[in-house]
PASEKE-801652 format. One record per residue (C-alpha): x, y, z; residue in three letters. Coordinates in steps of 0.02 Angstrom, whole numbers, padded with zeros to 5 digits, always signed. Last residue first. Example, Ala and Ser with C-alpha at 12.3 -4.5 7.8 and 13.67 -1.06 7.14 Angstrom:
2
+00684-00053+00357Ser;+00615-00225+00390Ala;
This chain:
158
-00777-00099-01248Cys;-00939-00138-01280Thr;-00897-00316-01366Gly;-00831-00360-01539Gly;-00980-00324-01651Gln;-01060-00499-01674Arg;-00996-00575-01506Phe;-01057-00439-01387Gly;-01226-00419-01513Arg;-01238-00610-01456Glu;-01218-00574-01289Val;-01273-00406-01251Phe;-01419-00387-01332Ser;-01445-00566-01364Ala;-01500-00579-01175Pro;-01378-00695-01062Gly;-01279-00870-01096Val;-01081-00890-01136Gln;-00997-01059-01161Phe;-00800-01047-01210Ala;-00671-01142-01313Gly;-00804-01246-01417Val;-00708-01361-01548Gly;-00571-01331-01665Ser;-00400-01316-01570Arg;-00289-01140-01494Ile;-00400-01023-01499Pro;-00562-01115-01463His;-00712-01070-01525Gly;-00887-00979-01461Thr;-01022-01054-01406Phe;-01176-00934-01371Leu;-01343-00976-01293Glu;-01463-00851-01301Val;-01592-00749-01226Arg;-01743-00629-01299Ala;-01855-00819-01323Gly;-01713-00963-01316Val;-01603-00934-01457Arg;-01453-01072-01475Val;-01289-00982-01551Leu;-01137-01065-01632Tyr;-00988-00954-01659Ala;-00850-00912-01805Thr;-00748-00772-01784Ala;-00668-00657-01918Thr;-00780-00603-02012Gly;-00792-00442-01958Ala;-00966-00464-01917Asp;-00938-00601-01796Asn;-00996-00762-01877Ser;-01132-00877-01842Ile;-01171-01051-01843Leu;-01342-01145-01797Gly;-01452-01172-01675Gly;-01659-01235-01619Arg;-01643-01341-01800Pro;-01521-01494-01726Gly;-01469-01452-01564Tyr;-01382-01585-01501Ile;-01318-01633-01679Thr;-01265-01466-01733Glu;-01198-01452-01557Leu;-01082-01624-01599Asp;-01023-01548-01773Ala;-00979-01377-01677Phe;-00859-01504-01572Thr;-00862-01506-01395Met;-00731-01453-01302Gly;-00856-01334-01168Val;-01031-01401-01148Gly;-01180-01454-01244Ala;-01306-01566-01146Gly;-01457-01492-01180Ala;-01481-01386-01033Pro;-01321-01304-01067Ser;-01173-01412-00983Tyr;-01056-01327-00846Pro;-00937-01434-00830Pro;-00806-01422-00902Val;-00750-01272-00911Thr;-00717-01114-00992Ala;-00869-01000-00930Thr;-00968-00864-00962Thr;-01145-00780-00880Val;-01196-00623-00969Glu;-01309-00488-00906Val;-01327-00477-00718Leu;-01379-00311-00683Arg;-01301-00137-00609Gly;-01267-00067-00761His;-01218-00202-00848Arg;-01137-00343-00759Phe;-01023-00472-00827Ala;-00989-00633-00739Leu;-00885-00764-00761Leu;-00901-00941-00711Ile;-00788-01093-00652Val;-00639-01006-00552Gly;-00781-00986-00412Ala;-00965-01077-00456Trp;-00946-01202-00294Ala;-00902-01025-00164Gly;-00862-00862-00265Thr;-00884-00805-00430Ala;-00791-00670-00524Gly;-00855-00500-00578Ala;-00812-00406-00750Arg;-00913-00227-00727Val;-00992-00139-00881Val;-01082+00046-00897Gly;-00973+00090-01065Asp;-00831+00056-00992Cys;-00723-00075-00892Thr;-00764-00083-00708Ala;-00704-00229-00631Val;-00747-00353-00489Ser;-00687-00466-00345Trp;-00755-00613-00259Asp;-00938-00594-00281Ile;-01055-00717-00178Met;-01029-00634-00020Gly;-01210-00583+00003Ala;-01208-00380-00002Ala;-01102-00442-00168Thr;-01236-00526-00266Leu;-01365-00382-00175Arg;-01241-00235-00268Asp;-01222-00326-00433Leu;-01430-00351-00438Gly;-01466-00506-00519Ala;-01556-00485-00707Gly;-01467-00647-00778Ile;-01464-00766-00618Arg;-01303-00816-00520Tyr;-01372-00904-00386Pro;-01348-01064-00481Gly;-01304-01013-00671Ala;-01396-00904-00778Gly;-01583-00901-00831Arg;-01502-00942-01005Val;-01437-01085-00962Ser;-01263-01174-00845Leu;-01322-01329-00777Val;-01157-01443-00673Gly;-01131-01326-00523Thr;-01299-01381-00430Asp;-01271-01344-00258Thr;-01301-01504-00156Thr;-01465-01550-00043Val;-01421-01722+00028Pro;-01464-01883-00035Pro;-01619-01942+00088Gln;-01597-02065+00206Ala;-01688-02242+00191Gly;-01863-02261+00263Val;-01888-02419+00398Val;-02069-02474+00409Met;
């Protein structure tokens, strides 16, 4: 019996979930990711937050935020990646309503100047924010609600 060759295993850069993206897992240490060569650049902002860029297949696709050395947010403004449900940048909020139904909903920031679509998954969230020059989703973020949702509602930590 002849067995066909198996397809090669590849890094999946198509999915961004509340767990993170590929090797960039929520809760991972900045020091560990840096030592592994998985951080291209980083900049300390304020309140213990460091913003960073990914390397490899995720370079230019995701941006990372670490708070007190732990990954708390993964953001993309590209397609792919998509959420596990198939939602992503470029969709309309109506598209998200169709995909998520009662699992998600529109929210506004505390100032009432921006709208986003929020999906809760336990203590973590998927947050789809608007686009500055066209209607619909311009960015897709995941992480703990205490950082991601709070940052949207209150305007970030800085």
